[in-house]
N, C-alpha and C positions, 0 to 999 in steps of 0.2 A: 467347532461346530461348522458344518457346511449346509447351506440352504440354496436351492435353486429358485431364483426370482423369475417367474414365468411371464412372458409377454401376453398381450391381449390383442384381439381384433374386434372391430365393431361390425357386427352383422347388420345393425341398424343404428342410425343416428339422426334424430329429428331435432332441429333447433326451434324452440317454442317462443323465443323472444328474449330481450334483455331484461334482467331483474333490476330491482332498485339498488342492489349492492354492486352492480356493475358486471356481475357474471351473467352468462346466458343460461336460461332454463333449457334443459335438454330432456329427451326421452330416448334411451338407448337400449339396445340389446348387445351385450358384451360377452365375449367368449375367450377363455384362457386357452393358450396353445403351448405346445411342448418346448418351443424355443425359449431359452432363458439365460440370464446371467448366473454365474456361480459365485456365491458370497461365502467367504470364510470369516468367521467371527470368533475372536479369542478374548479372554479377560485381559485387562490392562489398567493402568493407573488413570489414564485420560482417554478421551475419545480421539481416534484418528481413522481416516479413511484413505486408502490407497487404491488406485484404479489402474487396470492394465493398459488403458488408453491414455497417452500423454495429453490429448486434447480435451480431456474431461477432468475438471478440478476435483480434488479430494477434500477440500476444506469446507467452510460453512456454505459455499455456493452449491455444494452437492446435496441433493435431496436425502440421500442416505445418512449423511452427517447430520442434517437438520432433524431427521427422525430420531437419531440416537440422542441428540442434545435435548430435544423436546421430551423424550421419555425420561431422561435423567432428571430434567427440571421438574416434571410433574410428579415423579415418584420420590424424589429426594435421594435417590441412590447415589452413593459417594464415589463409587468406582467407575471406570470407563470401559472401553472396549477397543480392540484393534480390528478394523474391518478391511478386508481386501475384496475388491470386486473384479472378477474376471468378466469383462464386458463381451457378451455375445449378441445382445440386442443392439442394433444400430441406433445412433443418436438422432434425435429430431425426426423420428420415423413414423409417428402415429401409432406406436406399439406399446406405449406406456413403460418404457424401459426404466426411467427414473422413478416412476411411481411404484413399479414392481420391486425395485431395490429398497425403497423406503418401507414398503409393506413387509418385506422379508426382514429388515432390520428391526421393526417393531415386534414382530413375532419372535424373532431369534433372541433379542435382548430380554423380552418378557420372560423367556424360558431361562436364558443364561443367568440373568440377575435374580431369578426367583421371585418376580414381582407379583405373579398371580392375577394380572389384570384380565378381565373378562373380554370376550370378543367384542361386546358392545363398547367397552371402554377403549379398546384399541381402534375400533371404527371411528370413535369420536376424535381421537388423536389424528388418525389418518385423514379425516376430512379437513383438519386444520392445515395439513401439509399440501394437499392437492386433490383435485376433483376425481382423479382416477385411483387414488390410494385406497379408498374404501372397497372398491371392487377387487383390487389386487389382494386385499386381505381375505376376501371371501372366495374368489375364483370360481371356476366352473362356467356355467351358463346363467346369466342373470339379466334382469332389466334394471336399469339405473336411471333415476329421475332426480328432480331438483337441479342441482348443478353437477350431479353425478354421485352424490353421497347417499341417496335413498335407494337401497338395494333390495330387490325382490328376486329370489331364486326362481329359475325356470327349469323345465324338464331338460336333463343333460343332453348334450350333443357331443358325446365322446367318441374318439376313434376315427373321425373323419379327416381326410388328408387336406393339408393346406400348403399351397405354394405361395411363398412370399417374394416379392420383387420390390426392391427399393433403388431408385436412381441415385446417382452419386451425390446429389444435393439433399439437404434437409430443409424443413420448413418450420417457421415460427407459428405456434398455435395462436397467440394473440394477434399476429398479423393476418392470419387466415380469417379469424372471427371479425376483425376490423374490416377486411375486404368484403366478407359476406354481408356485413351490415350496409355496405354501399350498393349492393346489387339490387335490382328490382325485386320487391317482395314477392314471395310465393307462399302458398299454404304449407305448413310443416309436413314433412314426409309421414306417411302412415306406418306406424310400427306394429299395429295389431295383426296384419297378415303374417308377419314373422312369428309373433307369439302363437298364433293359431297353428302355423305350420310346425312349430316345435311341439306343441301340445298334441298334435295329431300324428307326429312322426312322419310328416309329409316332406320327403327329401326334395323332390322337384319343386314343390311349392315354396320351400325354404329358399332354394337357389334363386327362384324368380322374385322373391320378396326382399332381397338384399337392397338396402337403400341408405344413402348418406347425404344429408342436406349440405354438408361442407364441401362435397366433391366439386360442385360447380364453381365454388370460389377458388379452390386450389388448382383446378383445371385451368381456370382463366389466368392464373399466375404462372402455371407450368403446364402448357399444352402437351408436353411429352408424356404426361401421365396417361392421357387418352391412348397413346400409341402402345403403352405397356398393357393397358386393359384389352385392347384389340388383339395384341399378340397372345395374351393368355387365353382369350376366347378361341382364337384360331387353333391354339394348342390343345384345346379340348376340355378346359375347365368349365364345368356346368354353371358355376356361380362366381362372378368376379366383381370386386368392389374395392374402393380405396378405404383404408382403415383410418378412423379418426380424422385429424386434420391433414393426414398424409405425411410424406408422399408415397408411403408403402402401399402397394396394391396386392391384394391376396386373391387366390383362386381356391374355391372350395371344391374338393373332389371326394369321391366315394370313400377312399381309404388312402393310406400312405403310398401304396404301390401306384395307384392312379395318379397321385400327386407327383411322384417321381417321373412318371411317363410324360406328364405335362411339362415339368421342369426341363427334361432332356430335349424337348422340342423348341425351347425358347432360345432365341438368338438376340440377346440384349446386352451388347458390350457396355462395360462400365457399371452395370447394375449388380447389386448384391442379391443373390438368389438363395433361398433356403427352402427346405421341405420339412414340414412339421405335421403334427396331428393335434386335433382338439382334445382337451383334457378336462 
């Protein structure tokens, strides 16, 4: 069995404050894109995870392994699975690569092991693994609230071009949130204009409404992200934003061809550049 674990971008991310459990309450608009890891899952006696990148562990530290182990524990299933992950989503990029892999494992093993768990039951397991896993199980275009586990589908934004640019470094999401908490407080970003633009199919309004509260924290830590944003705007992307806690910057374009034209104009040595579409 092969499954593509697709990345996500944040069209909007508002931080509403710290919760009693230590997590931050958020209000986000999330979007699946075509860029993704390729997972191969086969029956086996025990659980094992191998990864194409040597710098990513395949054992219990890997979220895909933890997803398989959790599903095995909850279901009582006695067999295992051999999982191979061909990594195409960069690490520590703000694109939910690990969460996408975990979601793909939950869905794949539910089918392979014949468990028959409902989408709601998989979502509950996903929320125990990470804040982005529930969205990665649903995919498409959605609003995510709580700490990210409360998912509300939104009108789809399919077929739009996306240019992705990630600098050579990664960032730690907990560090970004910690630094954000030290910054002078501001009112949370407004997510409603994004939702309205999606509902009204207002492309220019959507590009103008992209917003991310975490951007100022990550920019303070890594000012070069601002240079990437400026380069993408100069290249003609109508909507540009950092995704999640970063450091990946994405540019929204009308379609894949427009995204390719933007990517061809970029001169950003050392950066990973990819062209995708929203799905």
